[in-house]
N, C-alpha and C positions, 0 to 999 in steps of 0.2 A: 321765623326759623333762627335758632341760635347757631352761631358759627364758632369754630375753634379760634381762639384768641391767642393761645400760646401753648406750646409743648414743653413739658419738663421731662427730661430723661433721668432714669434711675439705673445705672450700670455699676455692678460690684460683684464681689465675691463673698458669700457668707460661709464661714467655717462652723460646723457643728461643734458646741463646746461639751455637751454631755450627752451620753446615749440615753434613750428611753425618756427625754424631757423634752417638753413642748418649748420651742424656741420661735421668737419673731424674726423672719428673714427680711421682711419689708413692712413698714406701716406709713401710710400717708393720711394726714387729716387735714381738712379744709372746710370752710363754710360756704364755698362757692361750688356750683356743679361742674363735675369732671367726668370724663372717662378714663378708665384704666384697662390697659392690656399689656401683654408681655410674655416672657419666656423664662424658665428655668432649665439649666443644663445639668443633667444628672450623669454625665460621661463618667464621673469618678466613682460610680457605684460599683461595688464588687458583688459576687453571687451570694455572700453572706449577709447582705443589707437588705432592709426593708425600710422604705421612707413613707410616711403618712404626711399628706399636705392638706391644709385647710386654707380655704379662700373665704375671708370674712368681710362683711360690709356693715357698716353702721348707718341706719336709716333715720336716726333721730339724734339731734345734737346732744341731749343728755342721755341718750339710750347707751346700751352696750352692744358690742359687736355680736352678729349673729352669723353662723356658718352657712354660706352659700353652697359651697362645694367641698367634698372631702374625698381624697383619693388616696389608696395605698398602692404604692408602687414596689414591685419587686425587679431584681436585676434582669430577669428574662423579659420583662415588659419594655425595658428601655436599652437593652444591649445593642440594638440595631438603630434604634430611633430615640436617642437620649433628650431630645428637646420635648419639654411640656409646654404647650402654649395655653395661655389664659386670654380667653377672647374678650372683647370689649364689654365693660360693665359701666353702667350709670351710677355714679356715686356722688354724694353730697357732703357727708360729714366723715366718713373714714373708711378706708381700704387696708386690709391686712393680709399678709400670707404668713402662715405658721407651718413649721415642719417638726416632725419627731422622727428621728433615726433610731432604728433598732438594729442591733447585730453589727459585726465589723468594727473597724476603727473609725473615729469621726472624719467625715470628708468635708471637702469644700465644694460649695454649690454656686457657680457663676449664674447671674441672672441679669436680665435687661427688661426693665418696664418703662412705659411712656404713659405720662398723665397729660390728657388733652383738656385743657381748660376751655370753657365755653362761655359765652356771653352774648 
């Protein structure tokens, strides 16, 4: 049975640079097995904004990312509960979160993710 050998934290705020454009909020690559989980805070959304979030994983060293989860979020969905949780995923080659904001003015999105390295 593998054990967690280290934890690497990713805590920052990403600011959307252009509306209706796919942007990478977070990308982690490695050749060792790890688990990823974390949160995105959408408190800065306003009623005229929609955000689409893609959670991607790369399962082969020379392969491309594939979308595991896609979620379109409106203000009504997060006005009372603005944190989105990304549950633990087993990863070996790459993990990525992409976002697309439509409507409103570009917002800042605080996030916190943890990479649990195993060995």
